[in-house]
mmCIF file as gemmi writes it, N, C-alpha and C atoms, coordinates in Angstrom:
data_model
loop_
_atom_site.group_PDB
_atom_site.id
_atom_site.type_symbol
_atom_site.label_atom_id
_atom_site.label_alt_id
_atom_site.label_comp_id
_atom_site.label_asym_id
_atom_site.label_entity_id
_atom_site.label_seq_id
_atom_site.pdbx_PDB_ins_code
_atom_site.Cartn_x
_atom_site.Cartn_y
_atom_site.Cartn_z
_atom_site.occupancy
_atom_site.B_iso_or_equiv
_atom_site.pdbx_formal_charge
_atom_site.auth_seq_id
_atom_site.auth_asym_id
_atom_site.pdbx_PDB_model_num
ATOM 1 N N . MET Axp A 1 ? -6.933 -0.928 1.318 1 0 ? 1 A 1
ATOM 2 C CA . MET Axp A 1 ? -6.039 0.185 1.497 1 0 ? 1 A 1
ATOM 3 C C . MET Axp A 1 ? -6.862 1.41 1.82 1 0 ? 1 A 1
ATOM 4 N N . ALA Axp A 2 ? -6.795 2.414 1.009 1 0 ? 2 A 1
ATOM 5 C CA . ALA Axp A 2 ? -7.491 3.666 1.287 1 0 ? 2 A 1
ATOM 6 C C . ALA Axp A 2 ? -8.928 3.596 0.795 1 0 ? 2 A 1
ATOM 7 N N . ASP Axp A 3 ? -9.799 4.384 1.4 1 0 ? 3 A 1
ATOM 8 C CA . ASP Axp A 3 ? -11.198 4.454 0.998 1 0 ? 3 A 1
ATOM 9 C C . ASP Axp A 3 ? -11.382 5.692 0.133 1 0 ? 3 A 1
ATOM 10 N N . LEU Axp A 4 ? -11.132 5.558 -1.169 1 0 ? 4 A 1
ATOM 11 C CA . LEU Axp A 4 ? -11.208 6.677 -2.102 1 0 ? 4 A 1
ATOM 12 C C . LEU Axp A 4 ? -12.324 6.441 -3.097 1 0 ? 4 A 1
ATOM 13 N N . ALA Axp A 5 ? -13.055 7.495 -3.449 1 0 ? 5 A 1
ATOM 14 C CA . ALA Axp A 5 ? -14.142 7.388 -4.422 1 0 ? 5 A 1
ATOM 15 C C . ALA Axp A 5 ? -13.589 7.657 -5.813 1 0 ? 5 A 1
ATOM 16 N N . ALA Axp A 6 ? -13.423 6.612 -6.594 1 0 ? 6 A 1
ATOM 17 C CA . ALA Axp A 6 ? -12.934 6.75 -7.962 1 0 ? 6 A 1
ATOM 18 C C . ALA Axp A 6 ? -14.092 6.536 -8.92 1 0 ? 6 A 1
ATOM 19 N N . THR Axp A 7 ? -14.201 7.388 -9.932 1 0 ? 7 A 1
ATOM 20 C CA . THR Axp A 7 ? -15.226 7.256 -10.962 1 0 ? 7 A 1
ATOM 21 C C . THR Axp A 7 ? -14.564 7.402 -12.319 1 0 ? 7 A 1
ATOM 22 N N . SER Axp A 8 ? -15.358 7.334 -13.382 1 0 ? 8 A 1
ATOM 23 C CA . SER Axp A 8 ? -14.784 7.475 -14.719 1 0 ? 8 A 1
ATOM 24 C C . SER Axp A 8 ? -14.241 8.884 -14.956 1 0 ? 8 A 1
ATOM 25 N N . THR Axp A 9 ? -14.678 9.863 -14.177 1 0 ? 9 A 1
ATOM 26 C CA . THR Axp A 9 ? -14.178 11.239 -14.329 1 0 ? 9 A 1
ATOM 27 C C . THR Axp A 9 ? -13.344 11.692 -13.135 1 0 ? 9 A 1
ATOM 28 N N . ASN Axp A 10 ? -13.267 10.882 -12.098 1 0 ? 10 A 1
ATOM 29 C CA . ASN Axp A 10 ? -12.502 11.23 -10.896 1 0 ? 10 A 1
ATOM 30 C C . ASN Axp A 10 ? -11.533 10.091 -10.595 1 0 ? 10 A 1
ATOM 31 N N . LEU Axp A 11 ? -10.378 10.108 -11.269 1 0 ? 11 A 1
ATOM 32 C CA . LEU Axp A 11 ? -9.391 9.039 -11.111 1 0 ? 11 A 1
ATOM 33 C C . LEU Axp A 11 ? -8.662 9.194 -9.783 1 0 ? 11 A 1
ATOM 34 N N . GLN Axp A 12 ? -8.171 8.095 -9.252 1 0 ? 12 A 1
ATOM 35 C CA . GLN Axp A 12 ? -7.471 8.106 -7.969 1 0 ? 12 A 1
ATOM 36 C C . GLN Axp A 12 ? -6.175 7.32 -8.087 1 0 ? 12 A 1
ATOM 37 N N . VAL Axp A 13 ? -5.177 7.737 -7.314 1 0 ? 13 A 1
ATOM 38 C CA . VAL Axp A 13 ? -3.906 7.035 -7.243 1 0 ? 13 A 1
ATOM 39 C C . VAL Axp A 13 ? -3.584 6.799 -5.773 1 0 ? 13 A 1
ATOM 40 N N . VAL Axp A 14 ? -3.23 5.574 -5.445 1 0 ? 14 A 1
ATOM 41 C CA . VAL Axp A 14 ? -2.793 5.254 -4.087 1 0 ? 14 A 1
ATOM 42 C C . VAL Axp A 14 ? -1.472 4.503 -4.205 1 0 ? 14 A 1
ATOM 43 N N . GLU Axp A 15 ? -0.48 4.95 -3.453 1 0 ? 15 A 1
ATOM 44 C CA . GLU Axp A 15 ? 0.818 4.279 -3.42 1 0 ? 15 A 1
ATOM 45 C C . GLU Axp A 15 ? 1.123 3.929 -1.973 1 0 ? 15 A 1
ATOM 46 N N . CYS Axp A 16 ? 1.78 2.802 -1.768 1 0 ? 16 A 1
ATOM 47 C CA . CYS Axp A 16 ? 2.115 2.391 -0.416 1 0 ? 16 A 1
ATOM 48 C C . CYS Axp A 16 ? 3.493 1.744 -0.413 1 0 ? 16 A 1
ATOM 49 N N . TRP Axp A 17 ? 4.295 2.133 0.552 1 0 ? 17 A 1
ATOM 50 C CA . TRP Axp A 17 ? 5.628 1.556 0.73 1 0 ? 17 A 1
ATOM 51 C C . TRP Axp A 17 ? 5.7 0.9 2.095 1 0 ? 17 A 1
ATOM 52 N N . LEU Axp A 18 ? 6.347 -0.241 2.137 1 0 ? 18 A 1
ATOM 53 C CA . LEU Axp A 18 ? 6.608 -0.951 3.386 1 0 ? 18 A 1
ATOM 54 C C . LEU Axp A 18 ? 8.118 -1.059 3.518 1 0 ? 18 A 1
ATOM 55 N N . HIS Axp A 19 ? 8.687 -0.337 4.465 1 0 ? 19 A 1
ATOM 56 C CA . HIS Axp A 19 ? 10.138 -0.326 4.668 1 0 ? 19 A 1
ATOM 57 C C . HIS Axp A 19 ? 10.471 -1.057 5.957 1 0 ? 19 A 1
ATOM 58 N N . TYR Axp A 20 ? 11.111 -2.202 5.829 1 0 ? 20 A 1
ATOM 59 C CA . TYR Axp A 20 ? 11.546 -2.923 7.028 1 0 ? 20 A 1
ATOM 60 C C . TYR Axp A 20 ? 12.656 -2.136 7.715 1 0 ? 20 A 1
ATOM 61 N N . ILE Axp A 21 ? 12.542 -2.024 9.038 1 0 ? 21 A 1
ATOM 62 C CA . ILE Axp A 21 ? 13.611 -1.368 9.797 1 0 ? 21 A 1
ATOM 63 C C . ILE Axp A 21 ? 14.394 -2.376 10.628 1 0 ? 21 A 1
ATOM 64 N N . ASP Axp A 22 ? 13.857 -3.569 10.809 1 0 ? 22 A 1
ATOM 65 C CA . ASP Axp A 22 ? 14.582 -4.715 11.334 1 0 ? 22 A 1
ATOM 66 C C . ASP Axp A 22 ? 13.811 -5.959 10.897 1 0 ? 22 A 1
ATOM 67 N N . ALA Axp A 23 ? 14.095 -7.115 11.461 1 0 ? 23 A 1
ATOM 68 C CA . ALA Axp A 23 ? 13.49 -8.361 10.975 1 0 ? 23 A 1
ATOM 69 C C . ALA Axp A 23 ? 11.99 -8.464 11.235 1 0 ? 23 A 1
ATOM 70 N N . THR Axp A 24 ? 11.442 -7.662 12.165 1 0 ? 24 A 1
ATOM 71 C CA . THR Axp A 24 ? 10.029 -7.812 12.531 1 0 ? 24 A 1
ATOM 72 C C . THR Axp A 24 ? 9.263 -6.495 12.602 1 0 ? 24 A 1
ATOM 73 N N . HIS Axp A 25 ? 9.88 -5.373 12.238 1 0 ? 25 A 1
ATOM 74 C CA . HIS Axp A 25 ? 9.219 -4.063 12.303 1 0 ? 25 A 1
ATOM 75 C C . HIS Axp A 25 ? 9.388 -3.331 10.976 1 0 ? 25 A 1
ATOM 76 N N . ALA Axp A 26 ? 8.367 -2.527 10.633 1 0 ? 26 A 1
ATOM 77 C CA . ALA Axp A 26 ? 8.424 -1.802 9.362 1 0 ? 26 A 1
ATOM 78 C C . ALA Axp A 26 ? 7.727 -0.455 9.494 1 0 ? 26 A 1
ATOM 79 N N . ASN Axp A 27 ? 8.127 0.475 8.635 1 0 ? 27 A 1
ATOM 80 C CA . ASN Axp A 27 ? 7.417 1.734 8.462 1 0 ? 27 A 1
ATOM 81 C C . ASN Axp A 27 ? 6.467 1.574 7.283 1 0 ? 27 A 1
ATOM 82 N N . ILE Axp A 28 ? 5.224 2.047 7.422 1 0 ? 28 A 1
ATOM 83 C CA . ILE Axp A 28 ? 4.239 2.008 6.349 1 0 ? 28 A 1
ATOM 84 C C . ILE Axp A 28 ? 4.022 3.437 5.88 1 0 ? 28 A 1
ATOM 85 N N . ILE Axp A 29 ? 4.252 3.683 4.606 1 0 ? 29 A 1
ATOM 86 C CA . ILE Axp A 29 ? 4.058 5.01 4.041 1 0 ? 29 A 1
ATOM 87 C C . ILE Axp A 29 ? 3.001 4.896 2.952 1 0 ? 29 A 1
ATOM 88 N N . GLU Axp A 30 ? 1.841 5.5 3.176 1 0 ? 30 A 1
ATOM 89 C CA . GLU Axp A 30 ? 0.748 5.484 2.211 1 0 ? 30 A 1
ATOM 90 C C . GLU Axp A 30 ? 0.566 6.892 1.661 1 0 ? 30 A 1
ATOM 91 N N . ASN Axp A 31 ? 0.608 7.016 0.347 1 0 ? 31 A 1
ATOM 92 C CA . ASN Axp A 31 ? 0.468 8.299 -0.323 1 0 ? 31 A 1
ATOM 93 C C . ASN Axp A 31 ? -0.783 8.26 -1.184 1 0 ? 31 A 1
ATOM 94 N N . GLU Axp A 32 ? -1.719 9.181 -0.945 1 0 ? 32 A 1
ATOM 95 C CA . GLU Axp A 32 ? -2.966 9.213 -1.698 1 0 ? 32 A 1
ATOM 96 C C . GLU Axp A 32 ? -2.944 10.336 -2.719 1 0 ? 32 A 1
ATOM 97 N N . THR Axp A 33 ? -3.954 10.346 -3.609 1 0 ? 33 A 1
ATOM 98 C CA . THR Axp A 33 ? -4.069 11.387 -4.619 1 0 ? 33 A 1
ATOM 99 C C . THR Axp A 33 ? -3.932 12.756 -3.974 1 0 ? 33 A 1
ATOM 100 N N . GLY Axp A 34 ? -3.165 13.622 -4.587 1 0 ? 34 A 1
ATOM 101 C CA . GLY Axp A 34 ? -2.929 14.946 -4.033 1 0 ? 34 A 1
ATOM 102 C C . GLY Axp A 34 ? -1.618 15.031 -3.276 1 0 ? 34 A 1
ATOM 103 N N . GLY Axp A 35 ? -0.95 13.9 -3.077 1 0 ? 35 A 1
ATOM 104 C CA . GLY Axp A 35 ? 0.37 13.908 -2.468 1 0 ? 35 A 1
ATOM 105 C C . GLY Axp A 35 ? 0.399 13.849 -0.958 1 0 ? 35 A 1
ATOM 106 N N . GLY Axp A 36 ? -0.765 13.789 -0.301 1 0 ? 36 A 1
ATOM 107 C CA . GLY Axp A 36 ? -0.769 13.746 1.154 1 0 ? 36 A 1
ATOM 108 C C . GLY Axp A 36 ? -0.605 12.338 1.686 1 0 ? 36 A 1
ATOM 109 N N . LEU Axp A 37 ? -0.043 12.23 2.87 1 0 ? 37 A 1
ATOM 110 C CA . LEU Axp A 37 ? 0.08 10.929 3.513 1 0 ? 37 A 1
ATOM 111 C C . LEU Axp A 37 ? -1.298 10.44 3.924 1 0 ? 37 A 1
ATOM 112 N N . GLY Axp A 38 ? -1.562 9.162 3.684 1 0 ? 38 A 1
ATOM 113 C CA . GLY Axp A 38 ? -2.842 8.586 4.053 1 0 ? 38 A 1
ATOM 114 C C . GLY Axp A 38 ? -2.894 8.198 5.517 1 0 ? 38 A 1
ATOM 115 N N . ASN Axp A 39 ? -4.088 7.892 6.001 1 0 ? 39 A 1
ATOM 116 C CA . ASN Axp A 39 ? -4.26 7.579 7.417 1 0 ? 39 A 1
ATOM 117 C C . ASN Axp A 39 ? -3.74 6.202 7.798 1 0 ? 39 A 1
ATOM 118 N N . LEU Axp A 40 ? -3.302 5.399 6.823 1 0 ? 40 A 1
ATOM 119 C CA . LEU Axp A 40 ? -2.713 4.098 7.134 1 0 ? 40 A 1
ATOM 120 C C . LEU Axp A 40 ? -1.203 4.185 7.346 1 0 ? 40 A 1
ATOM 121 N N . SER Axp A 41 ? -0.62 5.367 7.173 1 0 ? 41 A 1
ATOM 122 C CA . SER Axp A 41 ? 0.811 5.537 7.394 1 0 ? 41 A 1
ATOM 123 C C . SER Axp A 41 ? 1.124 5.384 8.876 1 0 ? 41 A 1
ATOM 124 N N . ALA Axp A 42 ? 2.222 4.713 9.186 1 0 ? 42 A 1
ATOM 125 C CA . ALA Axp A 42 ? 2.613 4.503 10.58 1 0 ? 42 A 1
ATOM 126 C C . ALA Axp A 42 ? 4.095 4.142 10.628 1 0 ? 42 A 1
ATOM 127 N N . THR Axp A 43 ? 4.723 4.418 11.758 1 0 ? 43 A 1
ATOM 128 C CA . THR Axp A 43 ? 6.138 4.099 11.928 1 0 ? 43 A 1
ATOM 129 C C . THR Axp A 43 ? 6.315 2.976 12.934 1 0 ? 43 A 1
ATOM 130 N N . ASN Axp A 44 ? 7.373 2.204 12.746 1 0 ? 44 A 1
ATOM 131 C CA . ASN Axp A 44 ? 7.786 1.163 13.68 1 0 ? 44 A 1
ATOM 132 C C . ASN Axp A 44 ? 6.652 0.187 14.006 1 0 ? 44 A 1
ATOM 133 N N . VAL Axp A 45 ? 5.977 -0.318 12.965 1 0 ? 45 A 1
ATOM 134 C CA . VAL Axp A 45 ? 4.847 -1.231 13.144 1 0 ? 45 A 1
ATOM 135 C C . VAL Axp A 45 ? 5.379 -2.647 13.355 1 0 ? 45 A 1
ATOM 136 N N . ALA Axp A 46 ? 4.894 -3.302 14.394 1 0 ? 46 A 1
ATOM 137 C CA . ALA Axp A 46 ? 5.348 -4.654 14.727 1 0 ? 46 A 1
ATOM 138 C C . ALA Axp A 46 ? 4.566 -5.71 13.951 1 0 ? 46 A 1
ATOM 139 N N . TRP Axp A 47 ? 4.953 -6.956 14.107 1 0 ? 47 A 1
ATOM 140 C CA . TRP Axp A 47 ? 4.288 -8.15 13.596 1 0 ? 47 A 1
ATOM 141 C C . TRP Axp A 47 ? 4.565 -8.441 12.135 1 0 ? 47 A 1
ATOM 142 N N . PHE Axp A 48 ? 5.535 -7.78 11.537 1 0 ? 48 A 1
ATOM 143 C CA . PHE Axp A 48 ? 6.003 -8.193 10.219 1 0 ? 48 A 1
ATOM 144 C C . PHE Axp A 48 ? 7.117 -9.205 10.417 1 0 ? 48 A 1
ATOM 145 N N . ASN Axp A 49 ? 7.401 -9.994 9.402 1 0 ? 49 A 1
ATOM 146 C CA . ASN Axp A 49 ? 8.457 -10.987 9.531 1 0 ? 49 A 1
ATOM 147 C C . ASN Axp A 49 ? 9.171 -11.146 8.201 1 0 ? 49 A 1
ATOM 148 N N . TRP Axp A 50 ? 10.363 -10.604 8.111 1 0 ? 50 A 1
ATOM 149 C CA . TRP Axp A 50 ? 11.16 -10.653 6.893 1 0 ? 50 A 1
ATOM 150 C C . TRP Axp A 50 ? 11.472 -12.087 6.497 1 0 ? 50 A 1
ATOM 151 N N . GLY Axp A 51 ? 11.46 -13.011 7.438 1 0 ? 51 A 1
ATOM 152 C CA . GLY Axp A 51 ? 11.912 -14.369 7.182 1 0 ? 51 A 1
ATOM 153 C C . GLY Axp A 51 ? 10.847 -15.346 6.718 1 0 ? 51 A 1
ATOM 154 N N . VAL Axp A 52 ? 9.606 -14.906 6.449 1 0 ? 52 A 1
ATOM 155 C CA . VAL Axp A 52 ? 8.551 -15.831 6.008 1 0 ? 52 A 1
ATOM 156 C C . VAL Axp A 52 ? 7.884 -15.3 4.742 1 0 ? 52 A 1
ATOM 157 N N . ASN Axp A 53 ? 7.11 -16.153 4.087 1 0 ? 53 A 1
ATOM 158 C CA . ASN Axp A 53 ? 6.369 -15.744 2.891 1 0 ? 53 A 1
ATOM 159 C C . ASN Axp A 53 ? 5.345 -14.669 3.241 1 0 ? 53 A 1
ATOM 160 N N . GLN Axp A 54 ? 5.147 -13.715 2.326 1 0 ? 54 A 1
ATOM 161 C CA . GLN Axp A 54 ? 4.171 -12.656 2.526 1 0 ? 54 A 1
ATOM 162 C C . GLN Axp A 54 ? 3.416 -12.434 1.227 1 0 ? 54 A 1
ATOM 163 N N . ASN Axp A 55 ? 2.132 -12.109 1.342 1 0 ? 55 A 1
ATOM 164 C CA . ASN Axp A 55 ? 1.271 -11.911 0.181 1 0 ? 55 A 1
ATOM 165 C C . ASN Axp A 55 ? 1.108 -10.431 -0.125 1 0 ? 55 A 1
ATOM 166 N N . VAL Axp A 56 ? 1.014 -10.108 -1.4 1 0 ? 56 A 1
ATOM 167 C CA . VAL Axp A 56 ? 0.627 -8.782 -1.854 1 0 ? 56 A 1
ATOM 168 C C . VAL Axp A 56 ? -0.73 -8.965 -2.525 1 0 ? 56 A 1
ATOM 169 N N . ILE Axp A 57 ? -1.783 -8.34 -1.952 1 0 ? 57 A 1
ATOM 170 C CA . ILE Axp A 57 ? -3.155 -8.597 -2.376 1 0 ? 57 A 1
ATOM 171 C C . ILE Axp A 57 ? -3.823 -7.295 -2.808 1 0 ? 57 A 1
ATOM 172 N N . PHE Axp A 58 ? -4.537 -7.34 -3.923 1 0 ? 58 A 1
ATOM 173 C CA . PHE Axp A 58 ? -5.328 -6.22 -4.413 1 0 ? 58 A 1
ATOM 174 C C . PHE Axp A 58 ? -6.796 -6.611 -4.279 1 0 ? 58 A 1
ATOM 175 N N . THR Axp A 59 ? -7.591 -5.82 -3.557 1 0 ? 59 A 1
ATOM 176 C CA . THR Axp A 59 ? -9.001 -6.137 -3.358 1 0 ? 59 A 1
ATOM 177 C C . THR Axp A 59 ? -9.85 -4.892 -3.54 1 0 ? 59 A 1
ATOM 178 N N . GLN Axp A 60 ? -11.158 -5.093 -3.673 1 0 ? 60 A 1
ATOM 179 C CA . GLN Axp A 60 ? -12.104 -3.986 -3.693 1 0 ? 60 A 1
ATOM 180 C C . GLN Axp A 60 ? -13.4 -4.456 -3.063 1 0 ? 60 A 1
ATOM 181 N N . ASN Axp A 61 ? -14.171 -3.529 -2.513 1 0 ? 61 A 1
ATOM 182 C CA . ASN Axp A 61 ? -15.516 -3.825 -2.028 1 0 ? 61 A 1
ATOM 183 C C . ASN Axp A 61 ? -16.474 -3.681 -3.192 1 0 ? 61 A 1
ATOM 184 N N . ALA Axp A 62 ? -17.541 -4.467 -3.198 1 0 ? 62 A 1
ATOM 185 C CA . ALA Axp A 62 ? -18.536 -4.378 -4.259 1 0 ? 62 A 1
ATOM 186 C C . ALA Axp A 62 ? -19.247 -3.033 -4.201 1 0 ? 62 A 1
ATOM 187 N N . VAL Axp A 63 ? -19.306 -2.358 -5.328 1 0 ? 63 A 1
ATOM 188 C CA . VAL Axp A 63 ? -20.003 -1.071 -5.445 1 0 ? 63 A 1
ATOM 189 C C . VAL Axp A 63 ? -20.854 -1.145 -6.698 1 0 ? 63 A 1
ATOM 190 N N . ASN Axp A 64 ? -22.141 -0.869 -6.57 1 0 ? 64 A 1
ATOM 191 C CA . ASN Axp A 64 ? -23.038 -0.939 -7.73 1 0 ? 64 A 1
ATOM 192 C C . ASN Axp A 64 ? -22.608 0.019 -8.83 1 0 ? 64 A 1
ATOM 193 N N . ASN Axp A 65 ? -22.615 -0.458 -10.064 1 0 ? 65 A 1
ATOM 194 C CA . ASN Axp A 65 ? -22.333 0.334 -11.27 1 0 ? 65 A 1
ATOM 195 C C . ASN Axp A 65 ? -20.924 0.925 -11.318 1 0 ? 65 A 1
ATOM 196 N N . GLN Axp A 66 ? -20.007 0.394 -10.561 1 0 ? 66 A 1
ATOM 197 C CA . GLN Axp A 66 ? -18.62 0.863 -10.626 1 0 ? 66 A 1
ATOM 198 C C . GLN Axp A 66 ? -17.693 -0.341 -10.659 1 0 ? 66 A 1
ATOM 199 N N . HIS Axp A 67 ? -16.515 -0.113 -11.158 1 0 ? 67 A 1
ATOM 200 C CA . HIS Axp A 67 ? -15.508 -1.163 -11.148 1 0 ? 67 A 1
ATOM 201 C C . HIS Axp A 67 ? -14.152 -0.51 -10.921 1 0 ? 67 A 1
ATOM 202 N N . LEU Axp A 68 ? -13.196 -1.322 -10.625 1 0 ? 68 A 1
ATOM 203 C CA . LEU Axp A 68 ? -11.862 -0.836 -10.318 1 0 ? 68 A 1
ATOM 204 C C . LEU Axp A 68 ? -10.894 -1.413 -11.34 1 0 ? 68 A 1
ATOM 205 N N . VAL Axp A 69 ? -10.064 -0.571 -11.904 1 0 ? 69 A 1
ATOM 206 C CA . VAL Axp A 69 ? -9.074 -1 -12.877 1 0 ? 69 A 1
ATOM 207 C C . VAL Axp A 69 ? -7.7 -0.843 -12.258 1 0 ? 69 A 1
ATOM 208 N N . LEU Axp A 70 ? -6.947 -1.908 -12.213 1 0 ? 70 A 1
ATOM 209 C CA . LEU Axp A 70 ? -5.582 -1.877 -11.7 1 0 ? 70 A 1
ATOM 210 C C . LEU Axp A 70 ? -4.647 -1.732 -12.894 1 0 ? 70 A 1
ATOM 211 N N . TYR Axp A 71 ? -4.084 -0.545 -13.046 1 0 ? 71 A 1
ATOM 212 C CA . TYR Axp A 71 ? -3.189 -0.302 -14.178 1 0 ? 71 A 1
ATOM 213 C C . TYR Axp A 71 ? -1.787 -0.817 -13.934 1 0 ? 71 A 1
ATOM 214 N N . PHE Axp A 72 ? -1.343 -0.746 -12.7 1 0 ? 72 A 1
ATOM 215 C CA . PHE Axp A 72 ? 0.05 -1.104 -12.437 1 0 ? 72 A 1
ATOM 216 C C . PHE Axp A 72 ? 0.217 -1.487 -10.977 1 0 ? 72 A 1
ATOM 217 N N . MET Axp A 73 ? 0.868 -2.599 -10.731 1 0 ? 73 A 1
ATOM 218 C CA . MET Axp A 73 ? 1.184 -3.016 -9.364 1 0 ? 73 A 1
ATOM 219 C C . MET Axp A 73 ? 2.607 -3.527 -9.368 1 0 ? 73 A 1
ATOM 220 N N . VAL Axp A 74 ? 3.428 -2.993 -8.499 1 0 ? 74 A 1
ATOM 221 C CA . VAL Axp A 74 ? 4.832 -3.378 -8.47 1 0 ? 74 A 1
ATOM 222 C C . VAL Axp A 74 ? 5.261 -3.616 -7.037 1 0 ? 74 A 1
ATOM 223 N N . ALA Axp A 75 ? 6.154 -4.545 -6.858 1 0 ? 75 A 1
ATOM 224 C CA . ALA Axp A 75 ? 6.776 -4.783 -5.553 1 0 ? 75 A 1
ATOM 225 C C . ALA Axp A 75 ? 8.284 -4.805 -5.759 1 0 ? 75 A 1
ATOM 226 N N . ASP Axp A 76 ? 8.969 -3.9 -5.097 1 0 ? 76 A 1
ATOM 227 C CA . ASP Axp A 76 ? 10.44 -3.849 -5.157 1 0 ? 76 A 1
ATOM 228 C C . ASP Axp A 76 ? 10.993 -4.489 -3.893 1 0 ? 76 A 1
ATOM 229 N N . PHE Axp A 77 ? 11.975 -5.336 -4.057 1 0 ? 77 A 1
ATOM 230 C CA . PHE Axp A 77 ? 12.593 -5.991 -2.907 1 0 ? 77 A 1
ATOM 231 C C . PHE Axp A 77 ? 14.071 -5.652 -2.88 1 0 ? 77 A 1
ATOM 232 N N . PHE Axp A 78 ? 14.519 -5.194 -1.729 1 0 ? 78 A 1
ATOM 233 C CA . PHE Axp A 78 ? 15.914 -4.841 -1.527 1 0 ? 78 A 1
ATOM 234 C C . PHE Axp A 78 ? 16.444 -5.654 -0.368 1 0 ? 78 A 1
ATOM 235 N N . PRO Axp A 79 ? 17.726 -5.93 -0.333 1 0 ? 79 A 1
ATOM 236 C CA . PRO Axp A 79 ? 18.282 -6.623 0.835 1 0 ? 79 A 1
ATOM 237 C C . PRO Axp A 79 ? 17.979 -5.835 2.1 1 0 ? 79 A 1
ATOM 238 N N . LYS Axp A 80 ? 17.653 -6.543 3.16 1 0 ? 80 A 1
ATOM 239 C CA . LYS Axp A 80 ? 17.332 -5.906 4.433 1 0 ? 80 A 1
ATOM 240 C C . LYS Axp A 80 ? 18.452 -4.951 4.84 1 0 ? 80 A 1
ATOM 241 N N . GLY Axp A 81 ? 18.07 -3.743 5.27 1 0 ? 81 A 1
ATOM 242 C CA . GLY Axp A 81 ? 19.046 -2.753 5.688 1 0 ? 81 A 1
ATOM 243 C C . GLY Axp A 81 ? 19.442 -1.797 4.587 1 0 ? 81 A 1
ATOM 244 N N . ILE Axp A 82 ? 19.004 -2.03 3.335 1 0 ? 82 A 1
ATOM 245 C CA . ILE Axp A 82 ? 19.313 -1.151 2.206 1 0 ? 82 A 1
ATOM 246 C C . ILE Axp A 82 ? 18.062 -0.367 1.861 1 0 ? 82 A 1
ATOM 247 N N . ILE Axp A 83 ? 18.081 0.965 2.021 1 0 ? 83 A 1
ATOM 248 C CA . ILE Axp A 83 ? 16.956 1.803 1.598 1 0 ? 83 A 1
ATOM 249 C C . ILE Axp A 83 ? 17.458 3.068 0.956 1 0 ? 83 A 1
């Protein structure tokens, strides 16, 4: 997701929403610490598919002497067309 420097004294929050606008297109809304939209935000993105299985994945790159703590991860699903 976002490339944010989080430390034990500099906490970070990243939120991301994926809103389907039809069966194969979605709006991506990424909100980073401070309330600004992140650079991964985009509208009318193609190649999504409401009709197939999709993964929600949490990853991190290896960083010496640091670790990442995931406090909360949620996925809300609504019937297509309801936002």
